[in-house]
PyMOL CGO cylinders between C-alpha atoms (Angstrom):
from pymol import cmd
from pymol.cgo import CYLINDER

trace = [
    CYLINDER, 130.31, 69.36, 83.89, 130.63, 65.94, 82.44, 0.3, 1, 1, 1, 1, 1, 1,
    CYLINDER, 130.63, 65.94, 82.44, 134.57, 66.41, 82.76, 0.3, 1, 1, 1, 1, 1, 1,
    CYLINDER, 134.57, 66.41, 82.76, 134.60, 67.72, 86.38, 0.3, 1, 1, 1, 1, 1, 1,
    CYLINDER, 134.60, 67.72, 86.38, 132.47, 64.62, 87.46, 0.3, 1, 1, 1, 1, 1, 1,
    CYLINDER, 132.47, 64.62, 87.46, 134.84, 61.97, 85.68, 0.3, 1, 1, 1, 1, 1, 1,
    CYLINDER, 134.84, 61.97, 85.68, 137.27, 63.62, 88.81, 0.3, 1, 1, 1, 1, 1, 1,
    CYLINDER, 137.27, 63.62, 88.81, 134.97, 62.38, 91.42, 0.3, 1, 1, 1, 1, 1, 1,
    CYLINDER, 134.97, 62.38, 91.42, 135.69, 58.96, 93.28, 0.3, 1, 1, 1, 1, 1, 1,
    CYLINDER, 135.69, 58.96, 93.28, 133.11, 56.83, 92.89, 0.3, 1, 1, 1, 1, 1, 1,
    CYLINDER, 133.11, 56.83, 92.89, 131.79, 56.18, 96.44, 0.3, 1, 1, 1, 1, 1, 1,
    CYLINDER, 131.79, 56.18, 96.44, 131.20, 59.85, 97.32, 0.3, 1, 1, 1, 1, 1, 1,
    CYLINDER, 131.20, 59.85, 97.32, 129.75, 60.16, 93.56, 0.3, 1, 1, 1, 1, 1, 1,
    CYLINDER, 129.75, 60.16, 93.56, 127.06, 57.41, 94.42, 0.3, 1, 1, 1, 1, 1, 1,
    CYLINDER, 127.06, 57.41, 94.42, 126.40, 59.52, 97.25, 0.3, 1, 1, 1, 1, 1, 1,
    CYLINDER, 126.40, 59.52, 97.25, 126.05, 63.04, 95.60, 0.3, 1, 1, 1, 1, 1, 1,
    CYLINDER, 126.05, 63.04, 95.60, 123.53, 61.54, 93.15, 0.3, 1, 1, 1, 1, 1, 1,
    CYLINDER, 123.53, 61.54, 93.15, 121.45, 59.60, 95.62, 0.3, 1, 1, 1, 1, 1, 1,
    CYLINDER, 121.45, 59.60, 95.62, 120.99, 62.40, 97.85, 0.3, 1, 1, 1, 1, 1, 1,
    CYLINDER, 120.99, 62.40, 97.85, 121.43, 66.16, 96.25, 0.3, 1, 1, 1, 1, 1, 1,
    CYLINDER, 121.43, 66.16, 96.25, 120.98, 68.11, 93.73, 0.3, 1, 1, 1, 1, 1, 1,
    CYLINDER, 120.98, 68.11, 93.73, 123.73, 68.79, 90.64, 0.3, 1, 1, 1, 1, 1, 1,
    CYLINDER, 123.73, 68.79, 90.64, 123.69, 72.60, 91.25, 0.3, 1, 1, 1, 1, 1, 1,
    CYLINDER, 123.69, 72.60, 91.25, 125.92, 75.40, 92.52, 0.3, 1, 1, 1, 1, 1, 1,
    CYLINDER, 125.92, 75.40, 92.52, 125.36, 74.40, 96.53, 0.3, 1, 1, 1, 1, 1, 1,
    CYLINDER, 125.36, 74.40, 96.53, 124.19, 71.34, 98.33, 0.3, 1, 1, 1, 1, 1, 1,
    CYLINDER, 124.19, 71.34, 98.33, 120.56, 70.60, 98.31, 0.3, 1, 1, 1, 1, 1, 1,
    CYLINDER, 120.56, 70.60, 98.31, 118.73, 67.69, 100.74, 0.3, 1, 1, 1, 1, 1, 1,
    CYLINDER, 118.73, 67.69, 100.74, 115.44, 66.59, 101.36, 0.3, 1, 1, 1, 1, 1, 1,
    CYLINDER, 115.44, 66.59, 101.36, 114.64, 67.06, 105.18, 0.3, 1, 1, 1, 1, 1, 1,
    CYLINDER, 114.64, 67.06, 105.18, 115.14, 63.87, 107.11, 0.3, 1, 1, 1, 1, 1, 1,
    CYLINDER, 115.14, 63.87, 107.11, 113.87, 62.72, 110.82, 0.3, 1, 1, 1, 1, 1, 1,
    CYLINDER, 113.87, 62.72, 110.82, 116.66, 61.42, 112.72, 0.3, 1, 1, 1, 1, 1, 1,
    CYLINDER, 116.66, 61.42, 112.72, 114.94, 58.11, 112.72, 0.3, 1, 1, 1, 1, 1, 1,
    CYLINDER, 114.94, 58.11, 112.72, 115.36, 57.41, 108.72, 0.3, 1, 1, 1, 1, 1, 1,
    CYLINDER, 115.36, 57.41, 108.72, 118.89, 58.87, 108.93, 0.3, 1, 1, 1, 1, 1, 1,
    CYLINDER, 118.89, 58.87, 108.93, 119.36, 56.28, 111.44, 0.3, 1, 1, 1, 1, 1, 1,
    CYLINDER, 119.36, 56.28, 111.44, 117.50, 53.25, 109.85, 0.3, 1, 1, 1, 1, 1, 1,
    CYLINDER, 117.50, 53.25, 109.85, 119.10, 54.23, 105.93, 0.3, 1, 1, 1, 1, 1, 1,
    CYLINDER, 119.10, 54.23, 105.93, 122.47, 54.59, 107.02, 0.3, 1, 1, 1, 1, 1, 1,
    CYLINDER, 122.47, 54.59, 107.02, 125.10, 51.75, 107.46, 0.3, 1, 1, 1, 1, 1, 1,
    CYLINDER, 125.10, 51.75, 107.46, 127.11, 53.38, 110.44, 0.3, 1, 1, 1, 1, 1, 1,
    CYLINDER, 127.11, 53.38, 110.44, 126.11, 55.71, 113.29, 0.3, 1, 1, 1, 1, 1, 1,
    CYLINDER, 126.11, 55.71, 113.29, 128.76, 56.95, 115.86, 0.3, 1, 1, 1, 1, 1, 1,
    CYLINDER, 128.76, 56.95, 115.86, 129.58, 59.10, 118.32, 0.3, 1, 1, 1, 1, 1, 1,
    CYLINDER, 129.58, 59.10, 118.32, 132.90, 60.25, 117.79, 0.3, 1, 1, 1, 1, 1, 1,
    CYLINDER, 132.90, 60.25, 117.79, 135.97, 63.27, 118.59, 0.3, 1, 1, 1, 1, 1, 1,
    CYLINDER, 135.97, 63.27, 118.59, 137.31, 64.60, 115.50, 0.3, 1, 1, 1, 1, 1, 1,
    CYLINDER, 137.31, 64.60, 115.50, 140.93, 64.94, 116.31, 0.3, 1, 1, 1, 1, 1, 1,
    CYLINDER, 140.93, 64.94, 116.31, 142.33, 65.38, 112.66, 0.3, 1, 1, 1, 1, 1, 1,
    CYLINDER, 142.33, 65.38, 112.66, 141.97, 66.12, 108.99, 0.3, 1, 1, 1, 1, 1, 1,
    CYLINDER, 141.97, 66.12, 108.99, 143.83, 66.02, 105.51, 0.3, 1, 1, 1, 1, 1, 1,
    CYLINDER, 143.83, 66.02, 105.51, 142.73, 66.77, 102.48, 0.3, 1, 1, 1, 1, 1, 1,
    CYLINDER, 142.73, 66.77, 102.48, 143.43, 64.35, 99.78, 0.3, 1, 1, 1, 1, 1, 1,
    CYLINDER, 143.43, 64.35, 99.78, 143.39, 65.30, 95.88, 0.3, 1, 1, 1, 1, 1, 1,
    CYLINDER, 143.39, 65.30, 95.88, 143.05, 68.92, 94.80, 0.3, 1, 1, 1, 1, 1, 1,
    CYLINDER, 143.05, 68.92, 94.80, 139.60, 71.35, 95.65, 0.3, 1, 1, 1, 1, 1, 1,
    CYLINDER, 139.60, 71.35, 95.65, 137.15, 71.73, 94.94, 0.3, 1, 1, 1, 1, 1, 1,
    CYLINDER, 137.15, 71.73, 94.94, 136.98, 68.00, 93.98, 0.3, 1, 1, 1, 1, 1, 1,
    CYLINDER, 136.98, 68.00, 93.98, 139.50, 66.27, 96.70, 0.3, 1, 1, 1, 1, 1, 1,
    CYLINDER, 139.50, 66.27, 96.70, 138.07, 64.13, 99.38, 0.3, 1, 1, 1, 1, 1, 1,
    CYLINDER, 138.07, 64.13, 99.38, 138.58, 65.36, 103.08, 0.3, 1, 1, 1, 1, 1, 1,
    CYLINDER, 138.58, 65.36, 103.08, 139.65, 62.49, 105.48, 0.3, 1, 1, 1, 1, 1, 1,
    CYLINDER, 139.65, 62.49, 105.48, 139.09, 63.09, 108.91, 0.3, 1, 1, 1, 1, 1, 1,
    CYLINDER, 139.09, 63.09, 108.91, 140.16, 61.17, 111.84, 0.3, 1, 1, 1, 1, 1, 1,
    CYLINDER, 140.16, 61.17, 111.84, 138.19, 60.60, 114.58, 0.3, 1, 1, 1, 1, 1, 1,
    CYLINDER, 138.19, 60.60, 114.58, 138.28, 58.67, 118.01, 0.3, 1, 1, 1, 1, 1, 1,
    CYLINDER, 138.28, 58.67, 118.01, 135.10, 57.02, 118.02, 0.3, 1, 1, 1, 1, 1, 1,
    CYLINDER, 135.10, 57.02, 118.02, 133.45, 56.96, 121.47, 0.3, 1, 1, 1, 1, 1, 1,
    CYLINDER, 133.45, 56.96, 121.47, 130.38, 54.40, 121.06, 0.3, 1, 1, 1, 1, 1, 1,
    CYLINDER, 130.38, 54.40, 121.06, 128.78, 52.60, 117.84, 0.3, 1, 1, 1, 1, 1, 1,
    CYLINDER, 128.78, 52.60, 117.84, 124.93, 52.39, 117.42, 0.3, 1, 1, 1, 1, 1, 1,
    CYLINDER, 124.93, 52.39, 117.42, 124.92, 50.86, 114.22, 0.3, 1, 1, 1, 1, 1, 1,
    CYLINDER, 124.92, 50.86, 114.22, 127.43, 49.44, 111.68, 0.3, 1, 1, 1, 1, 1, 1,
    CYLINDER, 127.43, 49.44, 111.68, 129.00, 45.78, 113.87, 0.3, 1, 1, 1, 1, 1, 1,
    CYLINDER, 129.00, 45.78, 113.87, 128.36, 44.30, 110.67, 0.3, 1, 1, 1, 1, 1, 1,
    CYLINDER, 128.36, 44.30, 110.67, 130.28, 46.57, 108.28, 0.3, 1, 1, 1, 1, 1, 1,
    CYLINDER, 130.28, 46.57, 108.28, 133.07, 48.30, 110.41, 0.3, 1, 1, 1, 1, 1, 1,
    CYLINDER, 133.07, 48.30, 110.41, 134.47, 47.19, 113.43, 0.3, 1, 1, 1, 1, 1, 1,
    CYLINDER, 134.47, 47.19, 113.43, 135.89, 50.25, 114.75, 0.3, 1, 1, 1, 1, 1, 1,
    CYLINDER, 135.89, 50.25, 114.75, 135.89, 53.58, 112.91, 0.3, 1, 1, 1, 1, 1, 1,
    CYLINDER, 135.89, 53.58, 112.91, 139.00, 55.74, 112.36, 0.3, 1, 1, 1, 1, 1, 1,
    CYLINDER, 139.00, 55.74, 112.36, 138.42, 57.70, 109.22, 0.3, 1, 1, 1, 1, 1, 1,
    CYLINDER, 138.42, 57.70, 109.22, 135.49, 59.78, 107.79, 0.3, 1, 1, 1, 1, 1, 1,
    CYLINDER, 135.49, 59.78, 107.79, 135.66, 60.69, 104.29, 0.3, 1, 1, 1, 1, 1, 1,
    CYLINDER, 135.66, 60.69, 104.29, 133.42, 63.60, 102.59, 0.3, 1, 1, 1, 1, 1, 1,
    CYLINDER, 133.42, 63.60, 102.59, 134.06, 66.26, 99.87, 0.3, 1, 1, 1, 1, 1, 1,
    CYLINDER, 134.06, 66.26, 99.87, 136.26, 68.84, 100.72, 0.3, 1, 1, 1, 1, 1, 1,
    CYLINDER, 136.26, 68.84, 100.72, 133.56, 71.41, 98.63, 0.3, 1, 1, 1, 1, 1, 1,
    CYLINDER, 133.56, 71.41, 98.63, 130.28, 72.14, 100.46, 0.3, 1, 1, 1, 1, 1, 1,
    CYLINDER, 130.28, 72.14, 100.46, 128.80, 72.45, 97.48, 0.3, 1, 1, 1, 1, 1, 1,
    CYLINDER, 128.80, 72.45, 97.48, 129.53, 69.29, 96.57, 0.3, 1, 1, 1, 1, 1, 1,
    CYLINDER, 129.53, 69.29, 96.57, 127.48, 68.82, 100.26, 0.3, 1, 1, 1, 1, 1, 1,
    CYLINDER, 127.48, 68.82, 100.26, 131.02, 68.23, 101.87, 0.3, 1, 1, 1, 1, 1, 1,
    CYLINDER, 131.02, 68.23, 101.87, 130.61, 68.24, 105.82, 0.3, 1, 1, 1, 1, 1, 1,
    CYLINDER, 130.61, 68.24, 105.82, 132.86, 70.58, 108.19, 0.3, 1, 1, 1, 1, 1, 1,
    CYLINDER, 132.86, 70.58, 108.19, 133.97, 68.95, 111.51, 0.3, 1, 1, 1, 1, 1, 1,
    CYLINDER, 133.97, 68.95, 111.51, 135.65, 70.94, 113.94, 0.3, 1, 1, 1, 1, 1, 1,
    CYLINDER, 135.65, 70.94, 113.94, 138.90, 69.44, 115.26, 0.3, 1, 1, 1, 1, 1, 1,
    CYLINDER, 138.90, 69.44, 115.26, 139.20, 68.59, 118.95, 0.3, 1, 1, 1, 1, 1, 1,
    CYLINDER, 139.20, 68.59, 118.95, 136.06, 70.63, 120.06, 0.3, 1, 1, 1, 1, 1, 1,
    CYLINDER, 136.06, 70.63, 120.06, 133.41, 68.72, 119.96, 0.3, 1, 1, 1, 1, 1, 1,
    CYLINDER, 133.41, 68.72, 119.96, 131.94, 65.10, 120.17, 0.3, 1, 1, 1, 1, 1, 1,
    CYLINDER, 131.94, 65.10, 120.17, 129.71, 64.59, 117.13, 0.3, 1, 1, 1, 1, 1, 1,
    CYLINDER, 129.71, 64.59, 117.13, 127.13, 62.18, 116.56, 0.3, 1, 1, 1, 1, 1, 1,
    CYLINDER, 127.13, 62.18, 116.56, 128.17, 61.30, 112.82, 0.3, 1, 1, 1, 1, 1, 1,
    CYLINDER, 128.17, 61.30, 112.82, 125.94, 58.71, 110.20, 0.3, 1, 1, 1, 1, 1, 1,
    CYLINDER, 125.94, 58.71, 110.20, 126.94, 57.52, 106.65, 0.3, 1, 1, 1, 1, 1, 1,
    CYLINDER, 126.94, 57.52, 106.65, 127.37, 54.85, 104.75, 0.3, 1, 1, 1, 1, 1, 1,
    CYLINDER, 127.37, 54.85, 104.75, 130.49, 51.90, 104.02, 0.3, 1, 1, 1, 1, 1, 1,
    CYLINDER, 130.49, 51.90, 104.02, 132.02, 51.47, 100.59, 0.3, 1, 1, 1, 1, 1, 1,
    CYLINDER, 132.02, 51.47, 100.59, 135.14, 49.27, 100.56, 0.3, 1, 1, 1, 1, 1, 1,
    CYLINDER, 135.14, 49.27, 100.56, 135.63, 49.60, 104.45, 0.3, 1, 1, 1, 1, 1, 1,
    CYLINDER, 135.63, 49.60, 104.45, 135.54, 53.27, 104.40, 0.3, 1, 1, 1, 1, 1, 1,
    CYLINDER, 135.54, 53.27, 104.40, 132.79, 55.28, 105.92, 0.3, 1, 1, 1, 1, 1, 1,
    CYLINDER, 132.79, 55.28, 105.92, 131.33, 58.28, 103.78, 0.3, 1, 1, 1, 1, 1, 1,
    CYLINDER, 131.33, 58.28, 103.78, 129.19, 60.97, 104.75, 0.3, 1, 1, 1, 1, 1, 1,
    CYLINDER, 129.19, 60.97, 104.75, 128.42, 64.53, 103.84, 0.3, 1, 1, 1, 1, 1, 1,
    CYLINDER, 128.42, 64.53, 103.84, 125.64, 67.51, 104.16, 0.3, 1, 1, 1, 1, 1, 1,
    CYLINDER, 125.64, 67.51, 104.16, 122.51, 65.01, 103.46, 0.3, 1, 1, 1, 1, 1, 1,
    CYLINDER, 122.51, 65.01, 103.46, 123.84, 62.65, 105.97, 0.3, 1, 1, 1, 1, 1, 1,
    CYLINDER, 123.84, 62.65, 105.97, 122.64, 63.15, 109.88, 0.3, 1, 1, 1, 1, 1, 1,
    CYLINDER, 122.64, 63.15, 109.88, 125.38, 65.09, 111.72, 0.3, 1, 1, 1, 1, 1, 1,
    CYLINDER, 125.38, 65.09, 111.72, 125.15, 67.17, 114.62, 0.3, 1, 1, 1, 1, 1, 1,
    CYLINDER, 125.15, 67.17, 114.62, 126.70, 68.11, 117.55, 0.3, 1, 1, 1, 1, 1, 1,
    CYLINDER, 126.70, 68.11, 117.55, 126.36, 65.74, 120.37, 0.3, 1, 1, 1, 1, 1, 1,
    CYLINDER, 126.36, 65.74, 120.37, 125.63, 68.28, 123.00, 0.3, 1, 1, 1, 1, 1, 1,
    CYLINDER, 125.63, 68.28, 123.00, 122.66, 69.92, 120.48, 0.3, 1, 1, 1, 1, 1, 1,
    CYLINDER, 122.66, 69.92, 120.48, 120.71, 66.67, 120.53, 0.3, 1, 1, 1, 1, 1, 1,
    CYLINDER, 120.71, 66.67, 120.53, 117.82, 66.52, 122.55, 0.3, 1, 1, 1, 1, 1, 1,
    CYLINDER, 117.82, 66.52, 122.55, 117.80, 63.48, 125.41, 0.3, 1, 1, 1, 1, 1, 1,
    CYLINDER, 117.80, 63.48, 125.41, 114.53, 61.81, 122.92, 0.3, 1, 1, 1, 1, 1, 1,
    CYLINDER, 114.53, 61.81, 122.92, 117.15, 61.77, 120.16, 0.3, 1, 1, 1, 1, 1, 1,
    CYLINDER, 117.15, 61.77, 120.16, 120.34, 60.32, 122.12, 0.3, 1, 1, 1, 1, 1, 1,
    CYLINDER, 120.34, 60.32, 122.12, 118.15, 58.00, 123.34, 0.3, 1, 1, 1, 1, 1, 1,
    CYLINDER, 118.15, 58.00, 123.34, 116.47, 57.24, 119.89, 0.3, 1, 1, 1, 1, 1, 1,
    CYLINDER, 116.47, 57.24, 119.89, 119.61, 56.60, 117.92, 0.3, 1, 1, 1, 1, 1, 1,
    CYLINDER, 119.61, 56.60, 117.92, 120.55, 54.39, 121.26, 0.3, 1, 1, 1, 1, 1, 1,
    CYLINDER, 120.55, 54.39, 121.26, 117.65, 51.72, 121.09, 0.3, 1, 1, 1, 1, 1, 1,
    CYLINDER, 117.65, 51.72, 121.09, 114.39, 53.32, 120.31, 0.3, 1, 1, 1, 1, 1, 1,
    CYLINDER, 114.39, 53.32, 120.31, 114.94, 54.41, 116.41, 0.3, 1, 1, 1, 1, 1, 1,
    CYLINDER, 114.94, 54.41, 116.41, 115.70, 50.55, 115.45, 0.3, 1, 1, 1, 1, 1, 1,
    CYLINDER, 115.70, 50.55, 115.45, 112.33, 49.64, 117.11, 0.3, 1, 1, 1, 1, 1, 1,
    CYLINDER, 112.33, 49.64, 117.11, 110.93, 51.65, 113.99, 0.3, 1, 1, 1, 1, 1, 1,
    CYLINDER, 110.93, 51.65, 113.99, 112.95, 51.07, 111.33, 0.3, 1, 1, 1, 1, 1, 1,
    CYLINDER, 112.95, 51.07, 111.33, 110.03, 48.75, 109.74, 0.3, 1, 1, 1, 1, 1, 1,
    CYLINDER, 110.03, 48.75, 109.74, 107.86, 52.22, 110.07, 0.3, 1, 1, 1, 1, 1, 1,
    CYLINDER, 107.86, 52.22, 110.07, 107.50, 55.08, 107.57, 0.3, 1, 1, 1, 1, 1, 1,
    CYLINDER, 107.50, 55.08, 107.57, 107.50, 58.61, 108.29, 0.3, 1, 1, 1, 1, 1, 1,
    CYLINDER, 107.50, 58.61, 108.29, 105.45, 60.26, 106.08, 0.3, 1, 1, 1, 1, 1, 1,
    CYLINDER, 105.45, 60.26, 106.08, 106.67, 63.98, 105.45, 0.3, 1, 1, 1, 1, 1, 1,
    CYLINDER, 106.67, 63.98, 105.45, 103.48, 66.54, 105.32, 0.3, 1, 1, 1, 1, 1, 1,
    CYLINDER, 103.48, 66.54, 105.32, 104.56, 69.84, 103.59, 0.3, 1, 1, 1, 1, 1, 1,
    CYLINDER, 104.56, 69.84, 103.59, 101.17, 71.32, 102.93, 0.3, 1, 1, 1, 1, 1, 1,
    CYLINDER, 101.17, 71.32, 102.93, 97.75, 70.40, 104.40, 0.3, 1, 1, 1, 1, 1, 1,
    CYLINDER, 97.75, 70.40, 104.40, 95.70, 68.31, 104.30, 0.3, 1, 1, 1, 1, 1, 1,
    CYLINDER, 95.70, 68.31, 104.30, 97.63, 65.42, 104.75, 0.3, 1, 1, 1, 1, 1, 1,
    CYLINDER, 97.63, 65.42, 104.75, 97.11, 61.44, 105.72, 0.3, 1, 1, 1, 1, 1, 1,
    CYLINDER, 97.11, 61.44, 105.72, 98.26, 58.58, 106.47, 0.3, 1, 1, 1, 1, 1, 1,
    CYLINDER, 98.26, 58.58, 106.47, 97.34, 55.54, 104.12, 0.3, 1, 1, 1, 1, 1, 1,
    CYLINDER, 97.34, 55.54, 104.12, 99.31, 52.37, 105.92, 0.3, 1, 1, 1, 1, 1, 1,
    CYLINDER, 99.31, 52.37, 105.92, 99.39, 51.19, 109.42, 0.3, 1, 1, 1, 1, 1, 1,
    CYLINDER, 99.39, 51.19, 109.42, 102.98, 51.34, 109.31, 0.3, 1, 1, 1, 1, 1, 1,
    CYLINDER, 102.98, 51.34, 109.31, 103.10, 54.92, 108.70, 0.3, 1, 1, 1, 1, 1, 1,
    CYLINDER, 103.10, 54.92, 108.70, 103.76, 57.88, 111.24, 0.3, 1, 1, 1, 1, 1, 1,
    CYLINDER, 103.76, 57.88, 111.24, 102.38, 61.38, 110.05, 0.3, 1, 1, 1, 1, 1, 1,
    CYLINDER, 102.38, 61.38, 110.05, 105.32, 64.24, 109.89, 0.3, 1, 1, 1, 1, 1, 1,
    CYLINDER, 105.32, 64.24, 109.89, 104.01, 67.42, 110.19, 0.3, 1, 1, 1, 1, 1, 1,
    CYLINDER, 104.01, 67.42, 110.19, 107.12, 69.40, 111.79, 0.3, 1, 1, 1, 1, 1, 1,
    CYLINDER, 107.12, 69.40, 111.79, 107.72, 71.04, 108.30, 0.3, 1, 1, 1, 1, 1, 1,
    CYLINDER, 107.72, 71.04, 108.30, 104.05, 72.58, 108.62, 0.3, 1, 1, 1, 1, 1, 1,
    CYLINDER, 104.05, 72.58, 108.62, 105.31, 75.01, 111.67, 0.3, 1, 1, 1, 1, 1, 1,
    CYLINDER, 105.31, 75.01, 111.67, 106.40, 78.55, 111.08, 0.3, 1, 1, 1, 1, 1, 1,
    CYLINDER, 106.40, 78.55, 111.08, 109.23, 77.59, 113.54, 0.3, 1, 1, 1, 1, 1, 1,
    CYLINDER, 109.23, 77.59, 113.54, 110.73, 76.03, 110.86, 0.3, 1, 1, 1, 1, 1, 1,
    CYLINDER, 110.73, 76.03, 110.86, 113.18, 72.76, 110.88, 0.3, 1, 1, 1, 1, 1, 1,
    CYLINDER, 113.18, 72.76, 110.88, 114.05, 71.08, 113.36, 0.3, 1, 1, 1, 1, 1, 1,
    CYLINDER, 114.05, 71.08, 113.36, 110.88, 70.63, 114.93, 0.3, 1, 1, 1, 1, 1, 1,
    CYLINDER, 110.88, 70.63, 114.93, 109.02, 69.04, 118.03, 0.3, 1, 1, 1, 1, 1, 1,
    CYLINDER, 109.02, 69.04, 118.03, 108.21, 65.54, 116.11, 0.3, 1, 1, 1, 1, 1, 1,
    CYLINDER, 108.21, 65.54, 116.11, 112.11, 65.26, 115.37, 0.3, 1, 1, 1, 1, 1, 1,
    CYLINDER, 112.11, 65.26, 115.37, 113.58, 66.34, 118.71, 0.3, 1, 1, 1, 1, 1, 1,
    CYLINDER, 113.58, 66.34, 118.71, 111.48, 64.82, 120.87, 0.3, 1, 1, 1, 1, 1, 1,
    CYLINDER, 111.48, 64.82, 120.87, 109.35, 61.62, 119.08, 0.3, 1, 1, 1, 1, 1, 1,
    CYLINDER, 109.35, 61.62, 119.08, 109.98, 58.30, 117.43, 0.3, 1, 1, 1, 1, 1, 1,
    CYLINDER, 109.98, 58.30, 117.43, 107.99, 55.99, 115.25, 0.3, 1, 1, 1, 1, 1, 1,
    CYLINDER, 107.99, 55.99, 115.25, 107.83, 52.81, 116.65, 0.3, 1, 1, 1, 1, 1, 1,
    CYLINDER, 107.83, 52.81, 116.65, 105.96, 49.53, 115.77, 0.3, 1, 1, 1, 1, 1, 1,
    CYLINDER, 105.96, 49.53, 115.77, 103.29, 48.64, 118.28, 0.3, 1, 1, 1, 1, 1, 1,
    CYLINDER, 103.29, 48.64, 118.28, 101.11, 45.53, 118.16, 0.3, 1, 1, 1, 1, 1, 1,
    CYLINDER, 101.11, 45.53, 118.16, 99.25, 44.13, 115.00, 0.3, 1, 1, 1, 1, 1, 1,
    CYLINDER, 99.25, 44.13, 115.00, 102.15, 46.04, 112.83, 0.3, 1, 1, 1, 1, 1, 1,
    CYLINDER, 102.15, 46.04, 112.83, 100.42, 49.61, 113.97, 0.3, 1, 1, 1, 1, 1, 1,
    CYLINDER, 100.42, 49.61, 113.97, 103.32, 52.34, 113.77, 0.3, 1, 1, 1, 1, 1, 1,
    CYLINDER, 103.32, 52.34, 113.77, 102.36, 55.38, 115.95, 0.3, 1, 1, 1, 1, 1, 1,
    CYLINDER, 102.36, 55.38, 115.95, 104.45, 58.21, 117.78, 0.3, 1, 1, 1, 1, 1, 1,
    CYLINDER, 104.45, 58.21, 117.78, 106.47, 57.44, 120.77, 0.3, 1, 1, 1, 1, 1, 1,
    CYLINDER, 106.47, 57.44, 120.77, 107.83, 60.22, 123.44, 0.3, 1, 1, 1, 1, 1, 1,
    CYLINDER, 107.83, 60.22, 123.44, 108.88, 57.62, 125.90, 0.3, 1, 1, 1, 1, 1, 1,
    CYLINDER, 108.88, 57.62, 125.90, 106.86, 58.50, 128.80, 0.3, 1, 1, 1, 1, 1, 1,
    CYLINDER, 106.86, 58.50, 128.80, 105.68, 54.94, 129.65, 0.3, 1, 1, 1, 1, 1, 1,
    CYLINDER, 105.68, 54.94, 129.65, 106.50, 51.51, 128.71, 0.3, 1, 1, 1, 1, 1, 1,
    CYLINDER, 106.50, 51.51, 128.71, 106.19, 51.40, 124.65, 0.3, 1, 1, 1, 1, 1, 1,
    CYLINDER, 106.19, 51.40, 124.65, 103.04, 48.61, 124.84, 0.3, 1, 1, 1, 1, 1, 1,
    CYLINDER, 103.04, 48.61, 124.84, 101.33, 51.08, 127.19, 0.3, 1, 1, 1, 1, 1, 1,
    CYLINDER, 101.33, 51.08, 127.19, 101.75, 54.41, 124.94, 0.3, 1, 1, 1, 1, 1, 1,
    CYLINDER, 101.75, 54.41, 124.94, 100.14, 54.03, 122.24, 0.3, 1, 1, 1, 1, 1, 1,
    CYLINDER, 100.14, 54.03, 122.24, 99.62, 57.56, 120.28, 0.3, 1, 1, 1, 1, 1, 1,
    CYLINDER, 99.62, 57.56, 120.28, 97.41, 58.53, 117.29, 0.3, 1, 1, 1, 1, 1, 1,
    CYLINDER, 97.41, 58.53, 117.29, 99.25, 57.89, 113.70, 0.3, 1, 1, 1, 1, 1, 1,
    CYLINDER, 99.25, 57.89, 113.70, 98.66, 61.81, 113.51, 0.3, 1, 1, 1, 1, 1, 1,
    CYLINDER, 98.66, 61.81, 113.51, 100.09, 63.26, 116.56, 0.3, 1, 1, 1, 1, 1, 1,
    CYLINDER, 100.09, 63.26, 116.56, 101.71, 65.10, 118.04, 0.3, 1, 1, 1, 1, 1, 1,
]
cmd.load_cgo(trace, "trace")
């Protein structure tokens, strides 16, 4: 395994070691879209228009050429994104985009002015996002980057700090992504308190309990 690891380029190796487990398949922790936004260097909406394999499989790198439609985050990192890099192999958490078909919401990290992404990043067809998620990436999620979304996998669960929102999607038998992921943002309110916000009223008028919805 060590000799195989030596073939991996250092930026992608860092992403691999930080996110998935080193097994035969990619394994990633569930993440709310807001966390994906806040923890990413780059967030864009783009159409993938080409691809090229760099190196040999399975440790090669796939370079996707994109037509950027809008940048939501990352102006201080890269002025305009033309290429997205990822592993060629899905077992190493490489993400696959369809060419000339869809617009994607793409999140990633920047190393040496190159944008890297993978299956542990949030990458989704734009048309599949809910209206709340689109508004979240456009402006709401950034309002909650000082908040902490606390996953609840088993009951009982409690918030332990005023800046936490309890994320309970994983408790539902409907699975992930759940209602909180698709409809809510965890927004910082007055006096540093964070609570779930659905966008049905102005931010100051919508104060939800930290355990809602």
